[in-house]
C-alpha positions as CSV (number, residue, x, y, z in Angstrom):
1,X,0.0,0.0,0.0
2,X,1.2,3.5,-0.8
3,X,2.3,5.4,2.4
4,X,-0.2,8.1,3.3
5,X,0.8,11.0,5.6
6,X,-1.2,13.9,7.0
7,X,0.9,17.0,7.1
8,X,-1.6,19.7,6.1
9,X,-5.4,19.8,6.1
10,X,-5.0,20.4,2.3
11,X,-3.7,16.8,2.0
12,X,-7.4,15.8,2.4
13,X,-10.2,16.3,0.0
14,X,-13.6,17.5,1.2
15,X,-15.0,13.9,1.0
16,X,-12.0,12.6,3.0
17,X,-12.6,15.2,5.7
18,X,-16.2,14.1,5.9
19,X,-15.2,10.4,6.0
20,X,-12.9,11.0,9.0
21,X,-15.6,12.9,10.9
22,X,-17.9,10.0,10.2
23,X,-15.4,7.6,11.6
24,X,-14.9,9.8,14.6
25,X,-18.6,9.5,15.3
26,X,-18.4,5.8,14.9
27,X,-15.6,5.6,17.5
28,X,-17.5,7.8,19.9
29,X,-20.6,5.6,19.6
30,X,-18.5,2.5,20.2
31,X,-17.0,4.0,23.3
32,X,-20.4,5.0,24.7
33,X,-21.7,1.5,24.0
34,X,-18.7,-0.1,25.8
35,X,-19.1,2.2,28.8
36,X,-22.8,1.2,29.0
37,X,-21.9,-2.5,28.7
38,X,-19.5,-2.0,31.6
39,X,-22.1,-0.3,33.8
40,X,-24.4,-3.2,33.1
41,X,-21.7,-5.7,34.1
42,X,-21.6,-7.3,30.7
43,X,-18.7,-7.6,28.4
44,X,-17.4,-4.1,28.2
45,X,-14.6,-4.7,25.8
46,X,-14.6,-2.4,22.8
47,X,-14.9,-3.7,19.3
48,X,-12.2,-1.2,18.4
49,X,-9.7,-2.5,20.9
50,X,-8.0,-4.9,18.6
51,X,-8.1,-2.8,15.4
52,X,-4.4,-2.0,15.6
53,X,-3.2,-5.1,17.5
54,X,0.5,-5.7,16.8
55,X,1.0,-2.1,15.5
56,X,3.6,0.3,17.1
57,X,3.1,4.1,16.8
58,X,5.9,6.6,17.7
59,X,4.9,10.0,19.2
60,X,7.8,12.4,18.7
61,X,7.2,15.7,20.5
62,X,10.1,18.1,20.0
63,X,7.9,20.9,21.4
64,X,5.7,20.8,24.6
65,X,2.2,19.4,24.4
66,X,-0.4,18.1,26.8
67,X,-3.7,17.6,25.0
68,X,-2.4,16.6,21.6
69,X,0.2,14.1,22.8
70,X,-2.0,12.5,25.4
71,X,-5.1,12.3,23.2
72,X,-3.0,10.7,20.5
73,X,-1.6,8.2,23.0
74,X,-5.1,7.6,24.4
75,X,-6.4,7.0,20.8
76,X,-3.5,4.6,20.1
77,X,-4.1,2.6,23.3
78,X,-7.8,2.4,22.7
79,X,-7.1,0.9,19.3
80,X,-4.8,-1.7,20.8
81,X,-1.5,-0.5,19.5
82,X,1.7,0.2,21.4
83,X,3.2,3.7,21.9
84,X,6.9,4.6,21.8
85,X,8.5,8.0,21.6
86,X,9.4,11.0,23.7
87,X,8.0,14.3,25.0
88,X,11.3,16.0,25.6
89,X,13.9,16.0,22.8
90,X,16.6,17.0,25.3
91,X,16.7,13.3,26.5
92,X,17.3,12.0,23.0
93,X,20.3,12.0,20.6
94,X,19.0,15.3,19.2
95,X,20.7,16.8,22.2
96,X,24.0,15.3,20.9
97,X,23.5,16.9,17.5
98,X,21.7,14.2,15.6
99,X,19.8,15.7,12.6
100,X,16.1,15.4,12.1
101,X,16.8,13.3,8.9
102,X,18.7,10.7,10.9
103,X,16.2,10.7,13.8
104,X,13.3,10.0,11.5
105,X,15.3,7.5,9.5
106,X,16.1,5.5,12.6
107,X,12.7,5.7,14.2
108,X,10.9,4.6,11.0
109,X,12.5,1.2,11.6
110,X,10.8,0.8,15.0
111,X,7.2,1.7,14.1
112,X,4.2,1.7,11.8
113,X,3.4,5.4,12.0
114,X,5.0,8.6,13.4
115,X,3.1,11.4,15.1
116,X,5.4,14.4,15.3
117,X,5.3,17.9,16.7
118,X,8.1,20.3,15.9
119,X,8.7,24.1,16.4
120,X,10.0,24.6,12.8
121,X,7.5,25.2,10.0
122,X,8.0,22.6,7.3
123,X,9.6,20.0,9.7
124,X,6.7,17.6,9.4
125,X,6.6,17.7,5.6
126,X,10.4,17.1,5.6
127,X,9.9,14.2,8.0
128,X,7.2,12.6,5.8
129,X,9.7,12.7,2.9
130,X,12.4,10.9,4.9
131,X,10.2,8.4,6.8
132,X,9.3,5.0,5.4
133,X,6.0,5.0,7.4
134,X,3.1,7.5,7.5
135,X,3.7,10.8,9.4
136,X,1.0,12.8,11.1
137,X,1.8,16.4,11.8
138,X,0.8,17.2,15.4
139,X,1.8,20.9,14.8
140,X,4.8,22.5,13.1
141,X,5.5,26.0,14.3
142,X,2.9,28.6,13.2
143,X,2.1,26.5,10.1
144,X,-0.4,23.7,10.4
145,X,-2.2,21.5,12.9
146,X,-4.5,19.2,10.9
147,X,-5.5,16.8,13.6
148,X,-6.7,19.7,15.7
149,X,-8.7,20.9,12.7
150,X,-10.4,17.6,12.3
151,X,-11.5,17.4,15.9
152,X,-12.6,21.0,15.6
153,X,-14.7,20.1,12.5
154,X,-16.2,17.2,14.3
155,X,-17.1,19.4,17.3
156,X,-18.7,21.9,15.0
157,X,-20.6,19.2,13.2
158,X,-21.8,17.7,16.4
159,X,-23.0,21.0,17.9
160,X,-24.5,22.6,14.8
161,X,-25.7,19.5,12.9
162,X,-23.9,20.7,9.8
163,X,-20.8,22.2,8.4
164,X,-22.4,24.3,5.6
165,X,-24.0,27.7,6.1
166,X,-22.3,28.7,9.3
167,X,-20.8,31.9,10.6
168,X,-17.5,31.4,12.4
169,X,-15.7,34.0,14.4
170,X,-11.9,33.5,15.0
171,X,-10.4,35.6,17.8
172,X,-6.9,36.3,19.0
173,X,-3.7,35.3,17.4
174,X,-4.6,34.9,13.8
175,X,-1.1,35.6,12.5
176,X,0.8,32.8,14.2
177,X,-2.1,30.6,15.2
178,X,-1.7,27.3,13.3
179,X,-5.1,26.1,14.5
180,X,-7.0,28.9,12.8
181,X,-5.0,28.6,9.6
182,X,-5.8,24.9,9.3
183,X,-9.4,25.4,10.3
184,X,-9.9,28.2,7.8
185,X,-8.6,26.0,5.0
186,X,-10.9,23.1,6.0
187,X,-14.0,25.3,6.3
188,X,-13.2,26.9,2.9
189,X,-14.7,23.6,1.5
190,X,-18.0,24.7,2.9
191,X,-20.3,27.7,2.7
192,X,-18.7,29.5,5.6
193,X,-18.8,33.2,6.6
194,X,-15.9,34.3,8.8
195,X,-15.4,37.1,11.3
196,X,-11.7,37.8,12.1
197,X,-11.1,39.6,15.4
198,X,-7.5,40.4,16.3
199,X,-5.1,43.3,17.0
200,X,-3.7,44.8,13.8
201,X,-0.4,43.2,14.5
202,X,-1.9,39.7,14.6
203,X,-4.4,39.9,11.7
204,X,-5.1,36.9,9.5
205,X,-2.2,36.6,7.0
206,X,-2.9,37.7,3.4
207,X,-2.5,34.2,2.0
208,X,-5.5,32.9,3.9
209,X,-7.6,36.0,3.1
210,X,-6.7,35.5,-0.6
211,X,-7.9,31.9,-0.4
212,X,-11.3,33.1,0.8
213,X,-11.4,35.7,-1.9
214,X,-10.7,33.1,-4.6
215,X,-13.4,30.8,-3.3
216,X,-15.9,33.7,-3.0
217,X,-16.4,33.3,0.7
218,X,-17.3,36.3,2.9
219,X,-15.2,37.6,5.8
220,X,-15.0,40.7,7.8
221,X,-12.1,42.0,10.0
222,X,-12.5,43.8,13.3
223,X,-10.7,44.6,16.5
224,X,-13.8,44.4,18.7
225,X,-14.9,41.2,20.3
226,X,-18.2,42.0,22.1
227,X,-19.7,43.8,19.1
228,X,-19.6,40.7,16.9
229,X,-21.0,37.9,19.0
230,X,-24.8,38.2,18.5
231,X,-25.1,36.5,15.1
232,X,-22.4,33.9,15.0
233,X,-22.6,30.1,15.2
234,X,-19.1,29.3,16.5
235,X,-16.8,31.5,18.5
236,X,-13.3,30.1,18.2
237,X,-11.0,31.7,20.8
238,X,-7.2,31.4,20.7
239,X,-4.5,32.5,23.1
240,X,-1.8,35.0,22.3
241,X,1.2,32.7,21.8
242,X,4.2,34.0,23.7
243,X,6.5,31.4,22.2
244,X,5.8,32.7,18.6
245,X,7.1,36.3,19.3
246,X,10.7,37.3,18.7
247,X,10.1,40.6,20.4
248,X,9.0,40.3,24.1
249,X,7.7,43.9,24.0
250,X,5.3,43.1,21.1
251,X,3.9,40.2,23.1
252,X,3.4,42.4,26.2
253,X,1.5,44.9,24.1
254,X,-1.1,42.4,22.8
255,X,-1.3,39.6,25.4
256,X,-4.4,40.7,27.2
257,X,-6.2,42.3,24.3
258,X,-9.3,40.0,24.5
259,X,-11.0,38.4,27.5
260,X,-14.3,36.7,26.9
261,X,-16.6,37.0,29.9
262,X,-20.0,35.4,30.6
263,X,-21.7,38.9,30.5
264,X,-20.7,39.2,26.9
265,X,-22.8,36.2,25.9
266,X,-26.2,37.6,26.8
267,X,-27.3,38.3,23.2
268,X,-25.7,35.1,21.6
269,X,-27.7,32.6,19.7
270,X,-28.9,29.7,21.9
271,X,-27.0,27.2,19.7
272,X,-23.7,29.2,19.6
273,X,-20.7,27.2,21.0
274,X,-17.3,28.4,22.1
275,X,-14.3,26.4,21.0
276,X,-10.7,26.8,22.0
277,X,-7.7,24.6,21.1
278,X,-6.3,25.2,24.7
279,X,-4.4,25.9,26.8
280,X,-6.1,29.1,27.8
281,X,-4.1,31.8,29.6
282,X,-6.8,34.3,30.5
283,X,-8.6,34.9,27.3
284,X,-11.7,33.0,28.5
285,X,-12.8,34.0,32.0
286,X,-13.7,31.1,34.3
287,X,-17.3,32.4,34.6
288,X,-17.8,31.3,31.0
289,X,-17.2,27.6,32.0
290,X,-20.7,27.2,33.3
291,X,-22.3,28.8,30.3
292,X,-24.3,26.5,27.9
293,X,-22.2,28.0,25.2
294,X,-18.9,26.7,26.6
295,X,-17.8,23.6,24.6
296,X,-14.0,23.6,24.9
297,X,-13.7,20.8,27.5
298,X,-16.0,18.5,25.5
299,X,-14.0,19.5,22.4
300,X,-10.9,17.9,24.1
301,X,-12.8,14.6,24.5
302,X,-13.7,14.7,20.8
303,X,-10.0,14.8,20.0
304,X,-9.6,11.2,21.1
305,X,-12.3,10.0,18.6
306,X,-11.0,12.2,15.8
307,X,-7.4,11.0,16.3
308,X,-8.6,7.3,16.4
309,X,-10.3,8.1,13.0
310,X,-7.2,9.7,11.5
311,X,-4.9,6.8,12.5
312,X,-7.2,4.2,11.1
313,X,-7.9,6.1,8.0
314,X,-4.2,6.6,7.1
315,X,-3.3,3.0,7.9
316,X,-6.3,1.8,5.9
317,X,-7.7,-0.2,8.8
318,X,-11.3,-1.0,8.5
319,X,-13.6,-0.7,11.5
């Protein structure tokens, strides 16, 4: 079988994106059924547990991660595969000066798939060209984060019942935010209207605005958060990412620009949901957590099902 990697959301067609969200729904349903069976003291083993029996997947995290790494590892374990890898490159031969080429070449011999996060844009694409096994990009710098995008799409589809005809607001770091870049590209397959809210220094890059122009999709840009909440379906908050700034003073100027508070949601549509790739560092006040609009913690759970779907789809494993 031809090796299939997932480096950018653009590696997938619209039909493939929809197939993966469909698989994620299947895995969530199987998990719920297994949990119910366990409560009823019957056989609670999951039908998905042995899908990847005998497989080994390497998780290589050259950059810090909590949710992405652990949800991938949870997905791998639920599918019956084994996990190898590292979450701190300083404890590997990289610290001795080993090149990315050699690291990937070596680890390809130990596993059936590589899941990799790296701080350098383009590192995941390079790894996929070197590796003899499929590579999944778990985030490369400010570039792409396709698995996050697929769990975001699954979350949007679950809460809104559709992916077409939605109005999506993206807030915060739209310049360096790889999650908003990937999500915009995915939603450009659908009839989506966008509202971009950011400081002028962190506006959505021209290449993504040009993509929407080419596809005839509407978008507006604003620096005001509260004024744009009333008529949207999805509010996608992001943190201002300190690690992406070369100038500490630039970060200090913009870090607390937007804080979403419960009082700001009074006029929101009843079905509107708030998503966030997490971690949050103050841009969503804790009083929002009890709002029926808050969905970011359930969104995290959806990540396990979406990543189970991604792994099985790329390995051509049939459920």
